[in-house]
C-alpha positions as semicolon CSV with decimal commas, in nm:
position;residue;x (nm);y (nm);z (nm)
1;M;3,077;-0,444;3,848
2;R;2,816;-0,780;3,824
3;I;2,865;-0,936;3,489
4;L;2,467;-1,039;3,365
5;S;2,435;-1,409;3,287
6;L;2,379;-1,493;2,941
7;H;2,022;-1,606;3,020
8;L;1,908;-1,298;3,138
9;L;2,024;-1,047;2,831
10;A;1,842;-1,248;2,652
11;A;1,549;-1,221;2,861
12;I;1,595;-0,886;2,862
13;D;1,622;-0,832;2,410
14;Q;1,338;-1,066;2,443
15;A;1,122;-0,795;2,644
16;E;1,220;-0,527;2,450
17;N;1,133;-0,735;2,124
18;D;0,803;-0,815;2,258
19;R;0,697;-0,469;2,300
20;E;0,440;-0,286;2,096
21;P;0,513;0,080;1,950
22;T;0,479;0,370;2,216
23;A;0,216;0,662;2,158
24;A;0,533;0,872;2,056
25;E;0,689;0,583;1,834
26;L;0,352;0,586;1,661
27;D;0,287;0,972;1,640
28;A;0,644;1,007;1,463
29;I;0,580;0,768;1,187
30;D;0,230;0,947;1,113
31;I;0,487;1,254;1,075
32;E;0,732;1,081;0,886
33;M;0,499;0,869;0,626
34;P;0,473;1,127;0,343
35;L;0,863;1,107;0,341
36;I;0,866;0,739;0,355
37;S;0,612;0,670;0,085
38;A;0,769;0,899;-0,173
39;E;1,096;0,742;-0,124
40;V;0,917;0,398;-0,168
41;E;0,771;0,524;-0,473
42;L;1,080;0,637;-0,572
43;L;1,266;0,323;-0,468
44;D;1,004;0,126;-0,649
45;A;1,072;0,365;-0,999
46;Q;1,416;0,323;-1,002
47;I;1,409;-0,045;-0,934
48;T;1,171;-0,108;-1,245
49;T;1,461;0,058;-1,468
50;L;1,738;-0,121;-1,318
51;D;1,822;-0,395;-1,602
52;R;1,737;-0,116;-1,925
53;T;1,770;0,214;-2,026
54;P;1,460;0,371;-1,878
55;S;1,202;0,509;-2,171
56;E;1,094;0,935;-2,124
57;L;0,789;0,813;-1,961
58;E;1,012;0,615;-1,678
59;E;1,195;0,937;-1,619
60;R;0,981;1,196;-1,535
61;R;0,870;0,902;-1,323
62;I;1,170;0,914;-1,153
63;R;1,195;1,266;-1,172
64;R;0,839;1,359;-1,011
65;A;0,912;1,120;-0,723
66;R;1,232;1,248;-0,668
67;N;1,066;1,577;-0,684
68;R;0,852;1,449;-0,412
69;V;1,111;1,305;-0,175
70;L;1,282;1,651;-0,212
71;T;0,903;1,819;-0,106
72;A;0,852;1,599;0,142
73;R;1,170;1,619;0,345
74;R;1,120;2,000;0,322
75;D;0,817;1,953;0,432
76;L;0,903;1,754;0,767
77;A;1,199;1,919;0,796
78;N;0,998;2,280;0,815
79;R;0,726;2,121;1,098
80;T;1,030;1,998;1,267
81;V;1,230;2,320;1,302
82;G;0,895;2,478;1,395
83;A;0,783;2,200;1,664
84;T;1,108;2,303;1,830
85;L;1,134;2,693;1,746
86;P;0,978;2,899;2,111
87;G;0,610;3,034;2,081
88;G;0,672;2,806;1,682
89;A;0,329;2,647;1,538
90;A;0,337;2,268;1,534
């Protein structure tokens, strides 16, 4: 078995890092974007309360953001299951 040189491995790694995302990868990102956005919103709401006790308004904001994350996860899971079932609507 041959051992690849470090230069060859570096060239392979560089080629992988320089490529553009494929259409399938972009489609997957589009499908997951509602979940990604909901998680960012939740994180933002949580960060604002790191150094203090959250006010009632901030608690509601966090609760609503959590609900959006759960909804987005459910929708993504349902979409994934529907796409994998035979005859399922995608």
